Each structure stands twice: as C-alpha cells, then as structure tokens.
C-alpha positions as CSV (number, residue, x, y, z in Angstrom):
1,M,-31.3,8.0,-33.6
2,A,-29.9,5.7,-31.0
3,F,-32.4,7.1,-28.6
4,L,-35.3,6.1,-30.8
5,Q,-33.9,2.7,-31.5
6,T,-33.5,2.1,-27.8
7,I,-37.1,3.1,-27.1
8,T,-38.3,0.9,-29.9
9,T,-36.5,-2.1,-28.4
10,H,-38.5,-1.7,-25.2
11,E,-41.8,-0.8,-26.9
12,N,-43.7,-3.8,-25.7
13,S,-42.3,-4.1,-22.3
14,L,-41.6,-0.7,-20.8
15,F,-43.2,2.2,-22.4
16,S,-46.8,3.1,-23.3
17,K,-47.4,2.6,-27.0
18,N,-49.3,5.8,-27.3
19,L,-46.6,7.9,-25.6
20,L,-43.9,6.2,-27.8
21,Y,-45.9,6.9,-30.9
22,D,-46.3,10.6,-30.1
23,H,-42.6,11.0,-29.3
24,M,-41.5,9.3,-32.5
25,K,-44.0,11.3,-34.6
26,N,-42.9,14.6,-33.2
27,T,-39.2,14.0,-33.5
28,S,-39.4,12.5,-37.0
29,K,-41.2,15.6,-38.3
30,N,-38.8,18.0,-36.8
31,P,-35.6,16.3,-35.6
32,S,-34.0,19.6,-34.6
33,S,-36.8,19.9,-32.0
34,Y,-35.5,17.0,-30.1
35,S,-34.4,18.1,-26.7
36,T,-32.0,16.4,-24.3
37,K,-33.9,17.7,-21.3
38,P,-35.1,14.9,-19.1
39,L,-38.4,13.5,-20.2
40,S,-40.8,12.4,-17.5
41,M,-42.3,9.2,-18.9
42,K,-44.3,6.4,-17.3
43,I,-43.1,2.8,-17.1
44,R,-45.7,0.1,-17.4
45,A,-45.1,-3.0,-15.3
46,A,-44.7,-6.0,-17.5
47,N,-47.7,-7.7,-16.0
48,A,-49.7,-4.6,-15.0
49,V,-53.5,-5.0,-15.2
50,N,-55.4,-2.5,-17.4
51,S,-52.1,-0.7,-18.2
52,T,-51.9,0.7,-14.7
53,L,-49.0,3.2,-14.4
54,V,-46.7,2.1,-11.6
55,K,-43.5,4.2,-11.8
56,S,-42.1,7.4,-13.2
57,I,-38.5,7.6,-14.4
58,N,-36.1,9.9,-16.1
59,V,-35.7,8.5,-19.6
60,E,-32.4,10.2,-20.3
61,E,-30.9,8.7,-17.2
62,L,-32.2,5.2,-18.1
63,L,-30.9,5.3,-21.7
64,V,-27.9,7.6,-21.6
65,K,-26.3,7.2,-18.2
66,P,-23.8,4.3,-18.3
67,R,-24.2,1.4,-15.9
68,I,-21.4,1.3,-13.5
69,S,-20.4,-2.2,-12.3
70,P,-19.4,-2.4,-8.7
71,A,-15.6,-2.5,-8.2
72,P,-14.3,-6.0,-7.5
73,E,-13.4,-6.7,-3.8
74,F,-9.8,-6.0,-3.0
75,Q,-7.9,-9.2,-2.5
76,F,-5.5,-8.2,0.3
77,E,-3.9,-11.5,0.9
78,E,-3.2,-12.0,-2.8
79,Y,-1.8,-8.5,-3.1
80,M,0.5,-9.2,-0.1
81,K,1.6,-12.5,-1.6
82,I,2.4,-11.2,-5.1
83,S,4.1,-8.0,-3.9
84,G,6.1,-10.0,-1.3
85,K,7.5,-12.2,-4.1
86,K,8.5,-9.3,-6.2
87,V,10.2,-7.7,-3.2
88,N,12.1,-11.0,-2.5
89,R,13.4,-11.1,-6.1
90,A,14.5,-7.4,-5.9
91,L,16.3,-8.1,-2.6
92,D,18.1,-11.1,-4.0
93,E,19.3,-9.0,-6.9
94,A,20.3,-6.0,-4.6
95,V,22.6,-8.1,-2.4
96,P,24.5,-10.6,-4.6
97,V,27.3,-12.8,-3.2
98,Q,30.6,-11.1,-4.0
99,K,33.9,-10.4,-2.3
100,P,34.2,-10.4,0.6
101,E,31.9,-13.4,0.5
102,L,31.5,-13.9,4.3
103,I,29.9,-10.5,4.9
104,H,27.6,-10.8,1.9
105,K,26.5,-14.3,2.8
106,A,25.7,-13.1,6.3
107,M,23.7,-10.2,4.9
108,R,21.7,-12.5,2.7
109,Y,21.2,-15.1,5.4
110,S,19.1,-12.7,7.5
111,L,17.7,-10.6,4.7
112,L,16.3,-13.5,2.7
113,A,15.2,-15.6,5.7
114,G,11.5,-14.9,5.1
115,G,9.0,-12.6,6.8
116,K,5.8,-10.9,5.8
117,R,7.5,-8.0,4.0
118,V,5.0,-5.7,5.5
119,R,7.1,-2.5,5.3
120,P,8.1,-3.0,1.6
121,V,4.5,-3.8,0.6
122,L,3.2,-0.7,2.5
123,C,5.7,1.4,0.6
124,I,4.7,0.1,-2.8
125,A,0.9,0.3,-2.0
126,S,1.1,3.9,-0.9
127,C,3.0,4.8,-4.0
128,E,0.5,3.1,-6.2
129,L,-2.4,4.7,-4.2
130,V,-1.3,8.2,-5.1
131,G,-0.8,7.4,-8.8
132,G,2.8,6.2,-8.8
133,L,4.3,3.0,-10.2
134,E,5.6,0.0,-8.3
135,S,9.0,0.4,-9.9
136,W,9.3,3.9,-8.5
137,A,9.0,2.5,-4.9
138,M,10.8,-0.8,-5.2
139,P,14.3,0.5,-4.3
140,M,12.9,2.2,-1.2
141,A,10.9,-1.0,-0.4
142,C,14.1,-3.0,-0.4
143,A,15.8,-0.3,1.7
144,L,13.1,-0.6,4.3
145,E,13.5,-4.3,4.5
146,M,17.3,-4.0,4.8
147,I,16.9,-1.6,7.7
148,H,14.3,-3.8,9.4
149,T,16.6,-6.8,9.0
150,M,19.5,-4.8,10.4
151,S,17.4,-4.0,13.5
152,L,16.6,-7.6,14.0
153,I,20.2,-8.7,13.7
154,H,21.3,-6.2,16.3
155,D,18.3,-6.8,18.5
156,D,19.2,-10.5,18.7
157,L,22.8,-10.0,19.8
158,P,23.9,-11.1,23.3
159,C,24.3,-7.5,24.4
160,M,20.7,-6.8,23.5
161,D,18.0,-9.5,23.7
162,N,20.4,-12.5,23.3
163,D,18.0,-14.5,21.1
164,D,19.0,-17.8,19.5
165,L,16.2,-18.1,17.0
166,R,14.7,-15.7,14.5
167,R,11.9,-16.8,12.1
168,G,12.5,-20.4,13.1
169,K,16.2,-20.3,12.2
170,P,19.4,-19.7,14.2
171,T,20.1,-16.0,14.6
172,S,22.9,-14.4,12.6
173,H,25.4,-14.3,15.5
174,K,24.8,-18.0,16.2
175,V,25.7,-18.8,12.6
176,Y,28.4,-16.3,11.8
177,G,29.6,-15.0,15.2
178,E,28.9,-11.7,16.9
179,E,31.5,-9.7,15.0
180,T,30.2,-10.7,11.6
181,A,26.6,-10.2,12.7
182,I,27.3,-6.7,13.8
183,L,29.1,-5.9,10.5
184,A,26.3,-7.5,8.5
185,G,23.8,-5.2,10.1
186,D,26.0,-2.2,9.6
187,A,26.4,-3.1,5.9
188,L,22.7,-3.5,5.4
189,L,22.0,-0.1,7.0
190,S,24.5,1.7,4.7
191,L,23.4,-0.2,1.6
192,A,19.8,0.8,2.2
193,F,20.5,4.5,1.6
194,E,22.9,3.7,-1.2
195,H,20.3,1.6,-3.0
196,V,17.6,4.2,-2.8
197,A,19.9,6.9,-4.2
198,D,21.4,4.7,-6.9
199,A,18.5,2.5,-8.1
200,T,15.5,4.8,-7.9
201,D,14.5,5.8,-11.5
202,K,11.9,8.2,-13.1
203,V,11.4,10.1,-9.8
204,T,12.6,13.7,-9.4
205,P,15.8,14.1,-7.3
206,G,13.9,16.3,-4.9
207,R,11.5,13.6,-4.0
208,V,14.2,11.0,-3.7
209,V,16.1,13.2,-1.3
210,R,13.0,14.0,0.7
211,A,12.2,10.3,1.0
212,I,15.7,9.5,2.1
213,A,15.5,12.2,4.8
214,E,12.2,10.6,6.0
215,L,13.8,7.2,6.1
216,G,16.8,8.5,8.1
217,S,14.6,10.2,10.6
218,A,12.7,7.0,11.2
219,V,15.8,5.0,12.0
220,G,17.9,7.5,14.0
221,S,17.9,8.9,17.5
222,Q,14.3,10.2,17.2
223,G,13.1,6.9,15.7
224,L,14.0,3.3,15.9
225,V,17.1,3.8,17.9
226,A,15.2,5.9,20.4
227,G,12.8,3.1,21.0
228,Q,15.6,0.6,21.3
229,I,17.5,2.6,23.9
230,M,14.4,3.2,26.0
231,D,13.7,-0.6,25.8
232,I,17.2,-1.3,27.1
233,C,16.9,1.3,29.9
234,S,13.5,-0.2,30.9
235,A,14.8,-3.8,31.3
236,G,13.9,-5.2,34.7
237,K,11.9,-2.1,35.7
238,D,8.2,-1.3,36.1
239,V,7.3,0.6,33.0
240,N,4.3,3.0,32.9
241,L,1.9,3.1,30.0
242,K,3.4,6.3,28.6
243,D,6.9,4.9,28.4
244,L,5.7,1.6,27.0
245,E,3.8,3.4,24.3
246,Y,6.9,5.5,23.5
247,I,9.0,2.3,23.1
248,H,6.5,0.7,20.7
249,V,5.9,3.9,18.7
250,H,9.6,4.5,18.1
251,K,10.9,1.0,18.0
252,T,8.2,-0.4,15.6
253,S,5.8,2.1,14.1
254,K,8.2,4.8,13.1
255,L,9.6,2.6,10.4
256,L,6.0,1.5,9.4
257,E,5.0,5.1,9.1
258,A,8.1,5.8,7.0
259,S,7.1,3.0,4.7
260,V,3.8,4.7,3.9
261,V,5.2,8.2,3.8
262,C,8.2,7.4,1.6
263,G,6.0,5.5,-0.8
264,A,3.6,8.4,-1.1
265,I,6.5,10.9,-1.6
266,L,7.9,8.8,-4.4
267,G,4.5,8.6,-5.9
268,G,4.1,12.3,-6.0
269,E,1.9,13.1,-2.9
270,M,2.3,15.6,-0.1
271,L,3.6,13.7,3.0
272,S,1.6,15.7,5.5
273,K,-1.5,13.6,4.8
274,W,0.4,10.4,5.6
275,K,2.0,11.2,9.0
276,N,-0.5,9.7,11.4
277,Y,0.5,6.0,11.2
278,E,2.5,6.1,14.5
279,N,-0.7,6.7,16.4
280,T,-2.5,3.7,14.9
281,L,0.3,1.3,14.5
282,G,2.4,2.1,17.6
283,V,1.1,-0.7,19.7
284,S,1.3,-3.3,16.9
285,D,4.5,-4.7,18.4
286,C,2.6,-5.6,21.6
287,C,0.5,-8.1,19.6
288,F,3.0,-9.7,17.2
289,K,6.3,-9.2,15.5
290,W,6.0,-7.6,12.1
C-alpha cells in the first residue's frame, strides 16, 4: 500500500499516467500478484515536450532503497581538543598531591605542564576505532603520558641534554634539583604500569596483560631506551642515515606505535594489523617534538 501511495504522490510529476493507471488497476484486482521484482518504468521530465521519455529507472530502488546522507566530516582538531581535556582531568586524578609531597609535586609539575597529548589520544582513538569505549583505554592513555613525561624529565637532565626549558617552563631539575627530578621520572614510570593494572575496567585480564607487555617493550632496551642510548653514543659524531633513522624510530615512534597498538588491544582487536606505525612515524621527531 505504501508503494501505491508513493507512486500516487508523484503521479503528475514523474510517472506516466497511463502506466500508473495500469499498475494500480492490476494490483488492486489481485493484490497477491504484486511482485517485488524491479519494475522498469519510464520517468517523464517535468517540462518534457510531448511527453518525451527521457530516463529509465528501477522503481523499487527509488521508492524502497533508503537515502543515505553523507557522513559528516571528521573534526580532527576538535577531537584532539576534547580528548586532550579528558586526559588532563584523568591525569590530575591519577597523581594527587600526597605524602611525600615533594615527589608528588615534582611528578605533577612535569606531567601537567601541557603538551599535545598525542599518545593518549592515539590510544583512545584506536580503541574506539575497533569498537571499544574511551573508558577502557583511559588508564593506558594516562600511562603513556606518564612514560612520555618521564622520558622528557630524564632527557632534560645535565647528564643527558642539559636543557633549562621544557614547554616554555623551567625543566624539572631546575625547579626541584637533579635528585628529585630523577626520582620523579622513576616514580612516573612505575606508576604507569600500576595504573593500567589497577584502573583498567571491563577489559579481559588477558588483554590488559598483553597491552602492558606491549607498553613495556616500547619503553625498554628494544624501544625508547635503545633510541636514547644510541643518541648519547652518537653525540659529536657524524651519523649515517641508517643510524639516524634507528634513533628516531626507537626514541620517538616506538611509543607512538605502542599508543595505537595498546588502544586496539584493549578495544578487542588483533594487534598484528597495527604494528606498522614505526615505519611511518619514525622520522616525526626530526620535524618537531611530540
């Protein structure tokens, strides 16, 4: 009945009156004879002269097939901004000021000093992409930022790069001293793994353990630390392209890759599909600091 009503609506604008009359007459006499097979019918142009037939269409597709509106354009900057704010709130809650106050203040000083939160947002986005929820990935997202912050604190030390400023502010060792800065980095590293294990909810233990293993691998002697030691050993020397790529792949993109892989694991995806980020993001540190 809906089919006939739809045709009637377009009687004077689309379809031939004779063809419409024949169709209605046949189906009204024997409704059971109506077939859902595509009907090849002729559309008349609204201003066609002498009822010239101008186009053939499939009526069933026109009347039954739903119209699909184009998906709205993804607002990347807005997503980064909103997700970054959520990560900042979660980090603030994860590292409260408590005794001993000095170490926790030092941890918070560097952790909450700003930044793009690229790694946490990548983790959340990959989890959501495979059907997971933001809440499943948030503890891991915080852990990634804790580890990234640890690497910056240690990288700024006099025994490393000896930097006085980070994100426009005095570096941790300039504010709290070298000893406290080292301990603040150590504390953030250990808290990262504790936080994932303790705060991750509604994810199977096997996936949590697998994600923790991926995170540990990205940070250790085959990951971030490998890139850092190669960077130290290359200081003052001519470095070939292969070694330079090794430094950036391990020092920077291993943790970026882990962000995507860990999020996907927590969301329920096989990680093998997500293990190619080091090849595409390895040189990112050459362009700017993430």
